[in-house]
C-alpha positions as CSV (number, residue, x, y, z in Angstrom):
1,M,100.9,96.6,137.3
2,K,98.0,94.5,136.1
3,T,99.9,91.3,136.7
4,R,100.7,92.3,140.4
5,K,97.0,93.2,140.9
6,L,96.0,89.8,139.7
7,E,98.6,88.1,141.9
8,K,97.1,89.9,144.9
9,M,93.5,89.0,144.0
10,I,94.5,85.3,143.7
11,K,96.2,85.4,147.2
12,A,93.1,87.1,148.5
13,R,90.5,84.7,146.6
14,P,91.9,81.3,146.4
15,Y,89.2,80.3,144.0
16,L,90.9,82.5,141.4
17,R,94.0,79.9,141.0
18,K,91.6,78.1,138.8
19,Y,91.6,81.1,136.4
20,D,94.2,79.5,134.0
21,L,92.0,76.5,133.6
22,V,89.0,78.5,132.9
23,L,90.8,80.9,130.5
24,K,92.2,77.7,128.5
25,N,88.6,76.2,128.3
26,I,87.1,79.5,127.0
27,V,90.1,79.9,124.5
28,G,89.4,76.2,123.5
29,I,85.6,77.0,122.8
30,I,86.3,80.0,120.8
31,N,88.9,78.3,118.6
32,D,86.5,75.4,118.1
33,A,83.7,77.8,117.2
34,R,86.0,79.5,114.7
35,R,86.9,76.2,113.1
36,V,83.3,75.3,112.9
37,S,82.4,78.7,111.3
38,A,85.2,78.2,108.6
39,R,84.2,74.7,107.9
40,T,80.4,75.8,107.5
41,V,81.4,78.6,105.1
42,N,83.7,76.1,103.3
43,V,80.6,73.6,102.8
44,V,78.4,76.4,101.4
45,M,81.2,77.7,99.2
46,T,81.8,74.2,97.7
47,A,78.3,73.7,96.9
48,T,77.9,77.1,95.5
49,Y,81.0,76.5,93.1
50,W,79.7,73.1,92.0
51,E,76.3,74.6,91.2
52,I,78.0,77.4,89.3
53,G,80.0,74.8,87.3
54,R,76.5,73.0,86.5
55,R,75.1,76.3,85.2
56,I,78.1,76.9,83.0
57,V,78.3,73.4,81.6
58,E,74.5,73.2,80.7
59,F,74.7,76.7,79.1
60,E,77.7,75.6,77.1
61,Q,75.9,72.6,75.8
62,K,73.5,74.9,74.2
63,G,76.5,76.4,72.0
64,K,77.1,75.0,68.7
65,E,80.8,75.3,68.7
66,R,81.6,74.2,72.2
67,A,85.3,74.8,72.8
68,E,85.3,78.4,71.4
69,Y,81.9,79.2,73.0
70,G,83.0,77.8,76.3
71,K,86.2,80.2,76.1
72,E,84.3,83.2,75.3
73,L,81.5,82.4,77.9
74,L,84.2,82.1,80.7
75,K,85.8,85.3,79.6
76,K,82.6,87.2,79.7
77,L,81.4,85.7,82.8
78,S,84.7,86.4,84.7
79,A,84.5,90.3,83.6
80,D,80.8,90.6,84.5
81,L,81.2,88.6,87.9
82,T,84.4,90.5,88.9
83,L,82.7,93.7,88.3
84,R,79.9,92.8,90.7
85,F,81.8,90.8,93.4
86,R,85.5,92.1,92.8
87,K,87.3,88.9,93.3
88,G,87.0,85.1,93.2
89,F,85.8,84.7,89.7
90,S,88.9,84.9,87.2
91,E,88.6,82.7,84.2
92,R,90.9,80.0,85.9
93,N,88.5,79.8,88.8
94,L,85.4,79.5,86.8
95,E,87.3,76.9,84.6
96,Q,87.9,74.9,88.1
97,M,84.2,75.2,89.1
98,R,83.3,73.9,85.5
99,N,85.7,70.9,86.0
100,F,84.5,70.4,89.5
101,Y,81.0,69.8,88.3
102,I,82.3,67.3,85.6
103,V,84.6,65.5,87.8
104,W,82.2,65.1,90.8
105,P,78.8,64.3,89.2
106,I,75.8,64.2,91.4
107,S,73.1,61.8,90.6
108,Q,71.0,61.5,93.8
109,T,70.5,63.4,97.0
110,V,69.2,62.4,100.5
111,S,66.3,64.3,101.8
112,A,67.2,66.7,104.8
113,K,64.7,65.1,106.9
114,S,66.0,61.8,108.6
115,G,64.3,58.6,107.9
116,E,62.9,59.5,104.5
117,P,63.7,57.4,101.3
118,V,66.4,58.4,99.0
119,K,65.2,60.8,96.3
120,R,66.9,60.3,93.0
121,Q,67.5,63.2,90.7
122,T,69.6,63.8,87.6
123,A,72.7,65.9,87.9
124,S,70.9,68.7,86.0
125,A,68.0,68.8,88.5
126,K,67.6,71.7,90.8
127,L,69.3,70.9,94.1
128,T,69.4,73.3,97.1
129,L,72.5,74.3,98.7
130,Q,71.7,72.1,101.7
131,D,71.1,69.2,99.5
132,L,74.5,69.6,97.7
133,S,76.5,70.3,100.9
134,A,75.7,66.8,102.0
135,H,77.7,65.4,99.0
136,F,81.1,67.1,99.9
137,S,83.0,66.3,102.9
138,L,86.2,68.4,102.1
139,P,86.9,72.1,101.9
140,W,86.9,73.7,98.4
141,S,90.9,74.1,98.6
142,A,91.1,70.4,98.9
143,Y,89.0,69.8,95.8
144,V,91.2,72.5,93.9
145,I,94.3,70.3,94.9
146,L,92.4,67.1,93.9
147,L,91.6,68.5,90.4
148,S,95.1,68.8,89.7
149,V,95.5,65.0,90.1
150,K,94.7,63.8,86.6
151,N,94.7,60.0,87.5
152,K,91.2,59.1,88.3
153,N,92.0,56.2,90.5
154,A,94.6,58.1,92.4
155,R,92.1,61.3,92.9
156,E,89.5,59.0,94.4
157,F,92.1,57.3,96.5
158,Y,93.3,60.8,97.9
159,E,89.8,62.0,98.5
160,R,88.7,58.9,100.3
161,E,91.8,58.9,102.6
162,A,91.4,62.7,103.2
163,I,87.8,61.9,104.4
164,R,88.9,58.9,106.4
165,C,91.9,60.3,108.2
166,G,90.7,63.8,108.4
167,W,93.7,65.2,106.4
168,V,93.7,69.1,106.6
169,V,94.7,70.6,103.2
170,R,98.4,70.8,103.9
171,Q,98.5,67.1,104.6
172,L,96.6,66.3,101.5
173,N,99.0,68.3,99.4
174,R,102.0,66.8,101.1
175,Q,100.7,63.2,100.5
176,I,100.0,64.0,96.8
177,N,103.4,65.7,96.4
178,S,105.1,62.7,97.9
179,M,103.3,60.2,95.6
180,F,101.5,58.5,98.6
181,Y,98.9,56.8,96.2
182,E,101.8,55.2,93.9
183,R,103.8,54.2,97.0
184,T,100.9,52.5,98.4
185,V,99.9,50.6,95.1
186,L,103.4,49.4,94.9
187,S,103.9,48.5,98.5
188,R,103.7,44.9,99.7
189,D,102.1,45.9,103.2
190,K,99.5,48.2,102.1
191,V,97.8,48.3,105.4
192,K,100.9,49.4,107.0
193,M,101.2,52.2,104.3
194,L,97.7,53.5,105.0
195,K,98.1,53.4,108.8
196,K,101.3,55.6,108.3
197,G,99.3,57.9,106.1
198,E,96.9,58.5,109.0
199,I,99.8,60.3,111.1
200,A,99.8,63.9,110.6
201,K,103.1,65.9,110.7
202,K,103.9,68.8,112.7
203,E,104.0,71.1,109.6
204,D,100.5,69.8,108.6
205,G,98.7,71.7,111.7
206,M,96.4,74.5,111.0
207,S,95.3,76.9,113.6
208,S,91.7,78.2,113.8
209,E,93.0,81.7,112.5
210,E,94.5,80.1,109.4
211,E,91.4,78.2,108.7
212,I,89.3,81.3,108.7
213,K,92.0,83.1,106.7
214,D,92.1,80.5,103.9
215,P,92.2,82.7,100.8
216,Y,89.2,80.9,99.4
217,V,87.2,81.8,102.3
218,L,88.3,85.4,102.3
219,E,87.6,85.7,98.5
220,F,84.1,84.1,98.9
221,L,83.1,86.2,101.8
222,D,84.9,89.3,100.2
223,L,86.9,90.0,103.4
224,K,90.3,91.9,103.7
225,D,93.5,89.7,104.5
226,E,96.0,91.7,106.4
227,Y,98.1,89.6,108.8
228,S,101.7,88.7,109.5
229,E,103.0,85.3,110.6
230,S,104.9,86.7,113.6
231,E,104.9,89.7,115.9
232,L,108.4,90.7,114.9
233,E,107.5,90.5,111.2
234,E,104.4,92.5,111.8
235,S,106.2,95.2,113.7
236,L,108.9,95.4,111.2
237,I,106.5,95.8,108.2
238,L,104.5,98.5,110.1
239,H,107.7,100.4,110.7
240,L,108.9,100.0,107.3
241,E,105.6,101.4,105.8
242,N,105.9,104.3,108.2
243,F,109.7,104.9,107.5
244,L,109.1,104.9,103.6
245,L,106.2,107.4,103.8
246,E,108.5,109.7,105.9
247,L,111.1,109.7,103.2
248,G,108.9,112.1,101.1
249,D,105.8,112.4,99.3
250,D,106.9,110.2,96.3
251,F,105.7,107.0,98.1
252,A,102.1,106.3,98.1
253,F,100.9,103.4,100.2
254,V,98.9,100.7,98.1
255,G,98.7,97.6,100.3
256,R,99.9,95.4,102.9
257,Q,100.1,91.5,103.1
258,K,98.3,91.4,99.7
259,R,97.5,87.9,98.5
260,L,98.0,86.8,95.0
261,R,97.4,83.6,93.3
262,I,99.7,82.0,90.7
263,G,98.4,78.6,89.3
264,D,96.9,76.7,92.3
265,E,99.4,78.3,94.8
266,W,98.8,81.5,97.1
267,Y,101.6,83.9,97.9
268,R,101.5,87.0,100.0
269,V,103.5,90.4,99.2
270,D,104.3,92.3,102.3
271,L,104.1,95.7,101.2
272,I,103.1,97.5,98.0
273,F,103.8,101.3,97.2
274,F,103.4,103.4,94.2
275,H,106.2,105.7,93.5
276,R,104.9,109.0,91.9
277,K,108.0,110.3,90.4
278,L,109.2,106.7,88.7
279,R,105.4,106.1,88.1
280,C,105.8,102.4,89.0
281,L,104.8,100.0,91.7
282,V,107.3,99.1,94.6
283,I,107.0,95.4,95.6
284,I,108.7,94.9,99.2
285,D,109.3,91.4,100.4
286,L,110.6,91.1,103.9
287,K,112.6,88.0,104.8
288,I,113.2,87.2,108.7
289,G,115.7,84.5,107.7
290,K,118.7,84.6,105.5
291,F,118.8,85.7,101.8
292,T,118.7,82.8,99.3
293,P,118.7,82.7,95.5
294,A,115.1,81.4,95.8
295,D,113.9,84.7,97.2
296,A,115.2,86.6,94.2
297,G,113.3,84.0,92.1
298,Q,110.1,84.5,94.1
299,M,110.4,88.3,93.7
300,H,110.8,88.1,90.0
301,M,107.7,86.0,90.0
302,Y,105.9,88.7,91.9
303,L,107.0,91.4,89.6
304,N,105.9,89.4,86.4
305,F,102.5,89.0,88.2
306,A,102.5,92.7,89.2
307,K,103.2,93.8,85.7
308,E,100.6,91.7,84.0
309,H,97.9,92.2,86.6
310,W,98.4,95.3,88.7
311,T,100.2,97.7,86.3
312,K,98.3,100.5,84.5
313,Q,99.0,100.9,80.8
314,S,100.8,104.4,81.4
315,E,103.1,103.3,84.3
316,N,106.4,101.8,84.2
317,P,107.4,98.3,85.1
318,P,107.3,97.4,88.8
319,V,110.4,97.2,90.8
320,G,111.1,94.7,93.7
321,L,112.9,95.3,96.9
322,I,113.9,92.4,99.1
323,L,114.7,93.2,102.7
324,C,116.7,90.6,104.8
325,A,116.4,90.9,108.6
326,Q,118.6,87.9,109.8
327,K,120.6,88.7,113.0
328,D,123.9,88.2,111.4
329,E,122.8,89.7,108.0
330,T,120.7,92.9,107.4
331,L,120.6,93.8,103.6
332,A,118.5,95.2,101.1
333,R,118.5,94.2,97.5
334,Y,116.5,95.7,94.5
335,A,115.3,93.2,91.8
336,L,116.2,95.3,88.8
337,K,117.2,92.3,86.4
338,D,114.1,92.3,84.1
339,L,113.7,96.0,83.4
340,P,113.6,96.8,79.6
341,N,116.8,98.9,79.6
342,K,119.8,99.8,81.7
343,V,118.9,103.5,81.7
344,M,115.8,102.8,83.6
345,A,117.4,100.5,86.0
346,A,120.1,103.4,86.7
347,E,117.2,105.9,87.1
348,Y,115.4,103.6,89.6
349,R,118.5,103.2,91.7
350,T,119.3,106.8,91.8
351,I,115.7,107.8,92.9
352,L,114.7,104.9,95.1
353,P,116.2,105.0,98.8
354,D,119.6,103.9,99.2
355,E,120.1,100.2,99.8
356,K,122.5,100.7,102.8
357,L,120.1,103.2,104.3
358,L,117.3,100.8,104.3
359,A,119.5,97.9,105.6
360,E,120.6,100.2,108.6
361,E,117.2,101.1,109.3
362,L,115.9,97.6,109.2
363,K,118.7,96.5,111.6
364,K,118.2,99.2,114.0
365,T,114.4,98.6,114.2
366,R,115.0,94.8,114.6
367,L,117.4,95.4,117.4
368,K,115.0,97.7,119.2
369,L,112.1,95.4,118.8
370,E,114.0,92.2,120.2
371,N,115.5,94.3,123.0
372,S,112.1,95.9,124.2
373,G,109.7,93.3,123.5
374,G,106.2,94.6,122.7
375,G,106.7,98.3,123.8
376,I,108.3,99.5,120.4
377,K,105.5,97.5,118.5
378,N,102.8,99.3,120.4
379,K,104.5,102.7,119.8
380,I,104.7,101.9,116.0
381,R,101.2,101.0,116.0
382,T,99.9,104.1,117.9
383,K,102.2,106.3,115.7
384,I,100.7,105.2,112.5
385,G,97.2,105.0,113.7
386,V,96.8,101.2,114.0
387,E,94.6,100.0,116.9
388,K,96.4,98.1,119.7
């Protein structure tokens, strides 16, 4: 109805034919503004983490036994900062900030006012965040990736090329993984190699939403991260959440699209429930494509992480559920391999929903969503109290 009314208005008012162009321009402005906002936050975040690293190093230097002293310092700092700021300050993160300060020393800064002479300062001098920000041209996630490059020459090469070519984080990561530095050094035509490195691939692209939802930005701003990569996936997750809650009062909702960090990589768990009778977490991973052995391996990685970081002392080990929603293969598989004994595994299978029931529900829901477009999605959202 709204579309028809708009068409009638366009016929009655010819100038509305340019509406699509106006809309496109406004969308572009909003996306650009979001990217600028994300980059501004990243600049401040990077400067902040460098300064935290400086404070840690200078405090460590006052200790007599540096190695042990530094380890205890990071442990205590992590506990106290996490208590105050909730996330973003694990021991590993603090260690990266410490290393960031050491690997990227700053010995001078330019005055913020244009035309004034360079003011030389030592690395331990008090610098404002504005002063520090001028020294870092890449986002924090890029520096985290660069810290993993142990060869100093390679690290400096990747940093220069990332700045020169405007590489996004994905492109930087791809170039490092493909050993672009080593291939360039060995190449007879280095100019050609460098020009080739300037070209971005389709998979390197990042939308403004992805830049804003960078896990480091979300941590820094203490924002929630709940989103799906596609409307179909989002709708299936919402429906599965509602379906499991309707099976009885044993399932308690814990979280949706929860981020977890393993090493320098970020992952996202689709759904997390707590089963009251089994007294354990149920980790659910939805796969739109075909089930692969790698999916099982990833689930066991999630379970190991959940067991160590999310499971309370009085709870049983978590159990994983992999749901596959491919058109020609709809299935559900529980990950029970690493449970401590067969008795517990059998109990889990008895109490948890039947795999065939879940597979049939998933198949039925997927078909409805694909056949009716966004209608089912909106009904699901309304039913479980999610705003349209």
